[in-house]
Kinemage of the C-alpha trace (Angstrom):
@kinemage 1
@onewidth
@group {chain A} dominant
@subgroup {mainchain}
@vectorlist {calphas} color= white
{ca unk a 1} P 94.553 100.787 116.499
{ca unk a 2} L 94.109 103.816 114.247
{ca unk a 3} L 90.857 105.769 114.617
{ca unk a 4} L 88.495 105.295 111.657
{ca unk a 5} L 88.564 109.016 110.916
{ca unk a 6} L 92.306 109.571 111.367
{ca unk a 7} L 94.490 109.812 108.269
{ca unk a 8} L 96.137 106.478 107.415
{ca unk a 9} L 99.844 105.995 108.168
{ca unk a 10} L 102.431 106.964 105.547
{ca unk a 11} L 102.641 104.503 102.699
{ca unk a 12} L 99.045 103.336 103.191
{ca unk a 13} L 96.223 104.354 100.854
{ca unk a 14} L 92.699 103.605 102.045
{ca unk a 15} L 89.522 103.724 99.966
{ca unk a 16} L 86.410 102.985 102.001
{ca unk a 17} L 86.072 101.357 105.394
{ca unk a 18} L 86.087 101.162 108.286
{ca unk a 19} L 86.426 97.391 108.421
{ca unk a 20} L 86.609 94.849 111.239
{ca unk a 21} L 88.892 91.901 110.622
{ca unk a 22} L 86.510 89.681 112.600
{ca unk a 23} L 83.730 90.408 110.069
{ca unk a 24} L 85.652 88.371 107.487
{ca unk a 25} L 85.933 84.599 107.355
{ca unk a 26} L 88.571 83.974 104.667
{ca unk a 27} L 91.884 85.603 103.752
{ca unk a 28} L 93.282 84.727 100.312
{ca unk a 29} L 96.892 85.446 99.401
{ca unk a 30} L 99.010 85.516 96.275
{ca unk a 31} L 102.488 84.071 96.795
{ca unk a 32} L 105.225 85.568 94.592
{ca unk a 33} L 106.165 89.127 95.649
{ca unk a 34} L 103.256 89.029 98.133
{ca unk a 35} L 103.906 86.397 100.783
{ca unk a 36} L 107.506 85.978 99.629
{ca unk a 37} L 110.115 88.437 98.388
{ca unk a 38} L 110.712 86.995 94.932
{ca unk a 39} L 109.188 85.634 91.734
{ca unk a 40} L 110.002 81.919 91.831
{ca unk a 41} L 109.887 81.408 88.062
{ca unk a 42} L 112.493 84.152 87.589
{ca unk a 43} L 114.814 82.651 90.197
{ca unk a 44} L 114.466 79.152 88.728
{ca unk a 45} L 115.451 80.635 85.371
{ca unk a 46} L 118.638 81.948 86.964
{ca unk a 47} L 119.777 78.330 87.298
{ca unk a 48} L 120.065 78.127 83.508
{ca unk a 49} L 121.245 81.690 82.936
{ca unk a 50} L 117.905 82.927 81.563
{ca unk a 51} L 116.662 85.082 84.429
{ca unk a 52} L 116.644 88.369 82.506
{ca unk a 53} L 114.683 86.852 79.635
{ca unk a 54} L 112.102 85.214 81.902
{ca unk a 55} L 111.878 88.196 84.279
{ca unk a 56} L 111.005 90.516 81.399
{ca unk a 57} L 107.986 88.328 80.554
{ca unk a 58} L 106.999 88.108 84.230
{ca unk a 59} L 107.144 91.877 84.673
{ca unk a 60} L 105.014 92.491 81.583
{ca unk a 61} L 102.457 89.934 82.767
{ca unk a 62} L 102.252 91.446 86.259
{ca unk a 63} L 101.754 94.928 84.804
{ca unk a 64} L 98.882 93.549 82.737
{ca unk a 65} L 100.647 94.110 79.416
{ca unk a 66} L 100.209 90.440 78.463
{ca unk a 67} L 96.489 89.720 78.478
{ca unk a 68} L 96.786 85.916 78.484
{ca unk a 69} L 98.634 84.938 81.664
{ca unk a 70} L 98.550 81.231 80.790
{ca unk a 71} L 100.372 81.901 77.525
{ca unk a 72} L 102.996 84.014 79.280
{ca unk a 73} L 103.541 81.274 81.853
{ca unk a 74} L 103.981 78.599 79.205
{ca unk a 75} L 106.490 80.836 77.423
{ca unk a 76} L 108.508 81.124 80.610
{ca unk a 77} L 108.221 77.434 81.458
{ca unk a 78} L 109.586 76.422 78.072
{ca unk a 79} L 112.751 78.348 78.938
{ca unk a 80} L 113.136 76.320 82.152
{ca unk a 81} L 113.375 72.925 80.451
{ca unk a 82} L 116.377 71.041 81.774
{ca unk a 83} L 116.645 72.775 85.165
{ca unk a 84} L 117.509 70.096 87.763
{ca unk a 85} L 114.886 69.530 90.436
{ca unk a 86} L 117.658 69.994 93.000
{ca unk a 87} L 117.738 73.684 92.027
{ca unk a 88} L 114.214 74.090 93.447
{ca unk a 89} L 115.311 72.708 96.818
{ca unk a 90} L 118.311 75.022 96.823
{ca unk a 91} L 116.134 78.000 95.937
{ca unk a 92} L 113.678 77.281 98.738
{ca unk a 93} L 116.372 76.658 101.333
{ca unk a 94} L 118.747 79.489 100.448
{ca unk a 95} L 116.855 82.253 98.649
{ca unk a 96} L 113.172 82.268 99.569
{ca unk a 97} L 112.243 84.743 102.299
{ca unk a 98} L 108.894 85.836 103.701
{ca unk a 99} L 108.010 89.479 103.153
{ca unk a 100} L 107.949 91.733 106.238
{ca unk a 101} L 104.798 91.587 108.313
{ca unk a 102} L 103.425 88.451 106.648
{ca unk a 103} L 103.535 86.239 109.727
{ca unk a 104} L 102.058 88.989 111.914
{ca unk a 105} L 99.196 89.635 109.495
{ca unk a 106} L 98.397 85.939 109.077
{ca unk a 107} L 98.477 85.457 112.854
{ca unk a 108} L 96.006 88.342 113.239
{ca unk a 109} L 93.712 86.769 110.638
{ca unk a 110} L 93.867 83.440 112.405
{ca unk a 111} L 93.214 85.041 115.803
{ca unk a 112} L 90.137 86.756 114.336
{ca unk a 113} L 88.799 83.390 113.174
{ca unk a 114} L 89.606 83.596 109.467
{ca unk a 115} L 90.570 80.604 107.337
{ca unk a 116} L 93.550 81.178 105.032
{ca unk a 117} L 94.097 80.366 101.360
{ca unk a 118} L 97.229 80.589 99.236
{ca unk a 119} L 96.327 80.724 95.539
{ca unk a 120} L 99.249 81.265 93.214
{ca unk a 121} L 100.301 81.297 89.600
{ca unk a 122} L 103.538 79.901 91.043
{ca unk a 123} L 104.356 76.295 91.707
{ca unk a 124} L 103.162 73.627 94.131
{ca unk a 125} L 106.775 72.865 95.082
{ca unk a 126} L 106.727 76.213 96.894
{ca unk a 127} L 103.034 76.665 97.723
{ca unk a 128} L 102.832 73.393 99.651
{ca unk a 129} L 105.953 74.167 101.652
{ca unk a 130} L 104.630 77.631 102.468
{ca unk a 131} L 101.227 76.231 103.383
{ca unk a 132} L 102.869 73.993 105.966
{ca unk a 133} L 105.332 76.636 107.147
{ca unk a 134} L 102.652 79.279 107.710
{ca unk a 135} L 99.910 76.908 108.836
{ca unk a 136} L 97.573 77.912 106.005
{ca unk a 137} L 94.309 76.038 105.510
{ca unk a 138} L 94.250 75.770 101.706
{ca unk a 139} L 96.685 76.147 98.813
{ca unk a 140} L 96.503 75.921 95.039
{ca unk a 141} L 99.305 76.340 92.514
{ca unk a 142} L 100.708 75.048 89.238
{ca unk a 143} L 102.485 71.670 89.299
{ca unk a 144} L 105.781 71.489 87.435
{ca unk a 145} L 106.428 68.338 85.442
{ca unk a 146} L 109.700 66.622 86.359
{ca unk a 147} L 111.206 63.973 84.090
{ca unk a 148} L 114.367 62.109 85.120
{ca unk a 149} L 115.102 64.676 87.809
{ca unk a 150} L 114.783 67.733 85.545
{ca unk a 151} L 112.022 70.165 84.657
{ca unk a 152} L 110.384 69.335 81.343
{ca unk a 153} L 109.192 72.903 80.738
{ca unk a 154} L 105.554 71.800 81.097
{ca unk a 155} L 102.865 71.644 83.770
{ca unk a 156} L 101.029 68.593 85.087
{ca unk a 157} L 97.232 68.830 84.648
{ca unk a 158} L 95.347 68.680 87.963
{ca unk a 159} L 91.747 67.825 88.857
{ca unk a 160} L 90.644 71.463 88.518
{ca unk a 161} L 92.651 72.262 85.366
{ca unk a 162} L 96.260 73.075 84.458
{ca unk a 163} L 97.074 76.770 84.938
{ca unk a 164} L 96.282 79.057 87.870
{ca unk a 165} L 95.705 82.347 86.066
{ca unk a 166} L 93.597 85.300 87.132
{ca unk a 167} L 90.318 83.576 86.301
{ca unk a 168} L 91.327 80.451 88.222
{ca unk a 169} L 92.372 82.538 91.230
{ca unk a 170} L 88.921 84.100 91.297
{ca unk a 171} L 87.228 80.727 90.828
{ca unk a 172} L 89.300 79.170 93.611
{ca unk a 173} L 88.424 81.931 96.072
{ca unk a 174} L 84.731 81.582 95.247
{ca unk a 175} L 85.002 77.792 95.526
{ca unk a 176} L 86.526 78.028 99.009
{ca unk a 177} L 83.887 80.572 100.041
{ca unk a 178} L 81.235 78.079 98.968
{ca unk a 179} L 83.010 75.287 100.826
{ca unk a 180} L 83.038 77.404 103.983
{ca unk a 181} L 79.415 78.448 103.538
{ca unk a 182} L 80.225 82.161 103.383
{ca unk a 183} L 79.599 84.927 100.853
{ca unk a 184} L 82.484 86.442 98.836
{ca unk a 185} L 81.850 89.668 100.768
{ca unk a 186} L 83.180 87.848 103.842
{ca unk a 187} L 86.549 87.239 102.161
{ca unk a 188} L 89.576 89.480 101.710
{ca unk a 189} L 92.332 89.058 99.135
{ca unk a 190} L 95.937 90.264 99.070
{ca unk a 191} L 97.958 90.516 95.868
{ca unk a 192} L 100.364 92.587 93.807
{ca unk a 193} L 99.967 91.779 90.112
{ca unk a 194} L 97.390 92.058 87.344
{ca unk a 195} L 96.492 88.367 87.628
{ca unk a 196} L 95.396 89.033 91.228
{ca unk a 197} L 92.780 91.599 90.232
{ca unk a 198} L 89.989 89.096 89.415
{ca unk a 199} L 90.071 87.605 92.930
{ca unk a 200} L 90.575 91.002 94.548
{ca unk a 201} L 87.522 92.365 92.747
{ca unk a 202} L 85.386 89.361 93.754
{ca unk a 203} L 85.737 89.745 97.525
{ca unk a 204} L 84.686 92.157 100.243
{ca unk a 205} L 88.120 93.680 100.842
{ca unk a 206} L 91.053 94.015 98.450
{ca unk a 207} L 94.572 94.677 99.719
{ca unk a 208} L 97.436 95.561 97.360
{ca unk a 209} L 100.882 94.868 98.770
{ca unk a 210} L 103.788 96.728 97.099
{ca unk a 211} L 101.748 96.258 93.965
{ca unk a 212} L 101.941 97.290 90.335
{ca unk a 213} L 100.359 100.744 89.828
{ca unk a 214} L 97.213 99.434 88.106
{ca unk a 215} L 96.596 97.044 91.013
{ca unk a 216} L 97.311 99.556 93.771
{ca unk a 217} L 94.945 102.040 92.106
{ca unk a 218} L 92.014 99.614 92.342
{ca unk a 219} L 92.583 98.196 95.830
{ca unk a 220} L 90.665 99.350 98.887
{ca unk a 221} L 93.853 99.200 100.946
{ca unk a 222} L 97.186 99.753 99.172
{ca unk a 223} L 100.422 99.215 101.088
{ca unk a 224} L 103.331 100.970 99.396
{ca unk a 225} L 105.755 101.054 102.340
{ca unk a 226} L 106.498 98.713 105.197
{ca unk a 227} L 105.161 95.268 105.935
{ca unk a 228} L 101.880 93.529 105.255
{ca unk a 229} L 100.911 94.029 108.872
{ca unk a 230} L 100.519 97.725 108.018
{ca unk a 231} L 96.966 96.848 106.931
{ca unk a 232} L 96.141 96.173 110.572
{ca unk a 233} L 96.367 99.920 111.201
{ca unk a 234} L 92.995 100.327 109.471
{ca unk a 235} L 91.432 96.958 110.282
{ca unk a 236} L 89.709 96.909 113.641
{ca unk a 237} L 90.033 93.564 115.476
């Protein structure tokens, strides 16, 4: 483990600390481009030949250039109308990959006694599968509406609302903290895009993983190279 006063490894920017992983009780994660190596909405769009169009909106939203994430998501969803549900299964089975170091970092969190939360502006089709695959404790995402085996281009309202945007990510993290009987200072959050900033700013430790510049600049730990487990170099057990 790296000494608290030693310079951080290459590709790791650290603001503050030192921290002990065992002092935290909850780890919250974004999904797209954080736990996994792709943006699911962009890859779904590829099934109907509209990836470039959808990806341009996604990129602008993640950079924070589109203030209303919910509006940007609905714009992208409308372009997905007609995609067969079978394309989602194919995408999960053949394209989706975990980012480097994710399993190691989550295992370290679990070993230190932390609960784990996946909260994503992506879709429950993927979040629920990842929750089971990684053994996560909680997950929240947007539910795609399927009509006659094809995406309708809309979301299904859920008990908490309809769209997981930045505000809902923050609210979900605070809700789980309350459920666990801990303070937000006992939570850490990992993300990469502008819609992750509200939850990252609400917790005791923010970790940016291969993030957009505006996100990396505000995180206490910013990982620009290597895997997510690189954060363990500055987190004492």
